[in-house]
C-alpha positions in Angstrom: 91.3 89.5 116.8 90.8 93.2 116.9 91.3 94.2 120.8 89.8 97.9 121.5 93.6 100.1 121.9 92.6 104.0 123.3 92.0 106.7 121.2 94.5 109.0 119.9 93.6 111.9 117.8 91.5 110.5 115.0 91.5 107.6 113.9 90.8 106.7 109.8 90.2 103.4 107.6 91.5 103.8 104.6 90.0 102.0 101.8 92.4 100.1 100.0 93.9 98.7 103.9 90.2 97.0 104.0 90.2 95.3 100.5 88.3 92.2 100.5 90.1 89.4 100.9 89.5 85.8 98.4 87.2 83.3 98.8 84.5 85.3 101.0 81.8 86.9 100.6 82.3 90.9 101.3 78.7 92.7 102.9 79.3 96.2 102.0 76.2 98.9 103.4 75.0 102.0 104.0 73.0 105.1 103.0 71.1 106.3 100.1 69.2 103.9 97.2 70.5 100.4 97.5 73.7 101.4 99.4 74.9 104.0 97.5 77.2 105.5 100.2 79.1 102.7 100.1 79.6 102.0 96.4 82.5 104.2 95.5 84.2 101.1 97.8 83.0 99.0 95.3 84.2 101.1 92.3 88.1 101.7 93.7 88.5 98.1 94.2 86.9 97.5 91.0 89.6 100.1 89.8 92.5 99.0 91.1 91.7 95.3 89.9 91.6 96.3 86.8 94.8 98.5 86.9 96.7 95.6 87.6 95.9 94.1 84.6 93.4 91.3 85.9 89.0 90.8 84.9 86.4 92.2 86.9 82.9 90.9 86.7 80.2 93.6 88.0 76.1 92.9 88.3 74.1 95.4 88.4 70.8 95.2 90.4 69.8 98.7 90.9 70.8 100.4 87.5 73.0 102.9 88.6 76.4 101.5 87.4 78.7 104.3 85.6 82.0 103.3 83.9 83.1 107.6 84.7 83.0 107.0 88.0 85.6 103.6 87.8 87.7 105.4 85.6 88.1 109.1 88.1 89.9 105.8 90.0 92.6 105.0 87.6 95.7 106.4 88.6 96.7 109.2 86.4 99.8 108.2 84.9 98.1 105.7 82.9 97.9 106.6 79.4 94.6 105.5 78.1 92.3 103.9 81.2 89.3 103.4 78.5 91.3 100.3 77.3 90.9 98.9 81.1 87.3 99.4 80.7 87.9 96.1 79.0 88.6 94.1 81.6 85.3 95.1 83.2 82.4 92.5 82.5 78.8 94.3 83.1 75.6 92.4 83.8 72.5 94.4 83.9 69.1 92.9 85.1 65.8 94.4 84.7 63.6 92.1 86.4 64.0 89.9 89.6 64.2 86.8 87.4 66.6 88.6 84.8 68.9 88.9 87.9 69.0 85.5 89.0 70.0 84.6 85.6 72.6 86.7 85.6 74.3 85.2 89.3 73.4 81.4 87.1 75.1 82.1 84.8 78.6 83.9 86.1 80.2 80.7 87.8 80.6 79.7 83.6 82.0 83.1 83.0 84.3 83.1 85.5 86.1 79.8 83.4 86.9 82.1 81.1 87.6 84.9 82.2 89.5 83.8 85.6 88.3 87.2 86.6 89.7 88.3 90.8 86.6 90.2 91.6 83.4 90.1 91.2 80.7 93.1 92.8 77.2 92.5 92.8 75.5 96.4 93.5 71.7 96.2 95.0 70.8 93.0 94.3 67.6 92.5 96.7 66.3 95.8 94.5 64.6 94.1 92.4 63.8 91.5 95.7 61.4 94.2 96.4 59.1 94.4 93.1 55.6 93.7 94.9 55.1 91.9 91.3 56.9 88.8 93.7 55.9 87.6 96.5 57.6 87.3 99.5 58.3 83.5 99.3 59.5 83.9 95.8 61.5 86.3 96.7 63.5 84.6 99.4 64.0 81.3 97.7 65.5 83.9 94.6 68.5 85.7 96.6 68.5 82.8 99.0 69.3 80.4 95.2 71.9 83.6 94.3 73.9 83.8 97.7 74.5 80.2 98.0 75.4 80.4 94.5 78.3 84.0 95.0 79.8 81.6 98.3 80.3 78.9 96.3 82.0 80.9 93.7 84.1 82.8 96.2 85.4 79.6 97.4 85.9 77.5 94.2 87.7 80.5 92.4 89.2 82.0 95.2 87.7 85.6 94.5 86.7 88.1 97.0 82.6 88.8 95.6 81.3 92.0 96.9 77.7 92.6 98.0 76.5 96.1 98.0 72.9 97.1 99.8 71.8 99.6 101.7 72.3 99.3 105.9 68.4 100.1 106.9 65.2 98.1 106.4 62.4 100.0 104.9 60.2 97.1 104.7 59.6 93.8 107.0 60.5 92.1 103.8 64.1 94.1 103.0 64.9 93.3 106.7 64.3 89.8 106.1 66.1 90.0 102.3 69.1 92.2 104.6 69.9 89.4 107.1 69.5 87.1 104.2 72.4 88.5 102.9 74.0 89.4 106.0 74.2 86.4 107.2 75.8 84.3 103.9 78.3 86.7 104.5 81.9 86.5 106.1 82.7 89.8 106.7 81.2 93.3 106.1 81.5 97.0 106.1 79.3 99.4 107.5 79.8 103.4 106.5 77.3 105.8 108.5 77.7 109.5 108.7 79.1 111.2 111.8 79.8 115.1 112.9 83.1 115.6 113.4 84.9 119.1 114.3 81.5 120.3 112.4 81.8 118.1 109.3 80.2 115.0 108.6 83.0 112.7 108.1 82.1 108.6 107.0 82.4 106.3 110.1 83.2 103.2 109.4 83.0 99.4 111.1 84.8 96.1 109.7 83.4 92.8 110.8 84.7 90.9 111.9 87.9 92.4 112.6 86.0 95.8 114.9 88.6 97.5 113.0 86.7 101.6 113.2 87.8 104.6 112.0 86.5 107.7 109.6 87.6 107.4 106.1 91.1 108.6 105.0 90.6 111.3 103.2 93.5 111.7 100.2 93.4 115.3 98.7 96.6 113.4 95.9 95.8 110.9 94.0 98.6 107.5 94.0 100.2 105.8 91.8 99.8 102.9 90.4 102.3 101.0 92.6 101.6 102.9 95.9 98.2 101.2 96.0 99.9 97.9 94.9 102.3 98.1 97.1 99.9 99.3 100.1 97.2 96.5 99.0 99.9 93.7 99.7 100.9 95.3 102.9 97.2 94.8 104.1 97.1 91.5 102.9 100.4 91.1 104.5 99.7 92.3 108.0 95.9 92.2 108.1 95.5 89.7 110.8 97.1 91.5 113.3 95.6 94.6 112.2 94.0 95.9 115.9 93.0 99.6 115.0 93.3 101.0 111.4 94.9 104.2 111.5 
């Protein structure tokens, strides 16, 4: 359990240090349409997983997926990085029922791909459709989240779910609460004014770790990224304040 320590200087959280843990649903949420502010974290984690030769499933419920953003996170020394995208399986539902069907199929697909990361981007967006009543929206999303929770446990892989942080309607609030109640970890991002600049302040639960997003001017090599992932996983339980 994290303790609050005296703050010395500016605290930072590095997104690689908070790489999602296996066997859990990880709820990341922030501002913008369907949590747009936090989508770069999932894109980075997807790139790191693909860079290790593993497979990733990305369910796009917000119609915002862009493979170029994932490619931008690949280490620069990798030749023909677009070849790594062959390990990325993308599903996009244009209605809430199509989205729910994609989630239902996921377990059978993972048996084939042996994927090591699942990203569900904007699951609530489809469930806000005015043609779907409140009861049906809650029922469909509840079923989808239950499936995702079971997938995380059965296959011991992380499932990342991206949503907005704030609700704009009572239905939205209920659906956000439904996702939060079925997530074991969460990462919230909000902008804070610091030294005349807007910087992204991150809070991780349940550890309680918090800090500004780490900003690096140089892109890491694959070896550096992998080493930091391994180190963070080995020491995560002892993390107090990530600096």
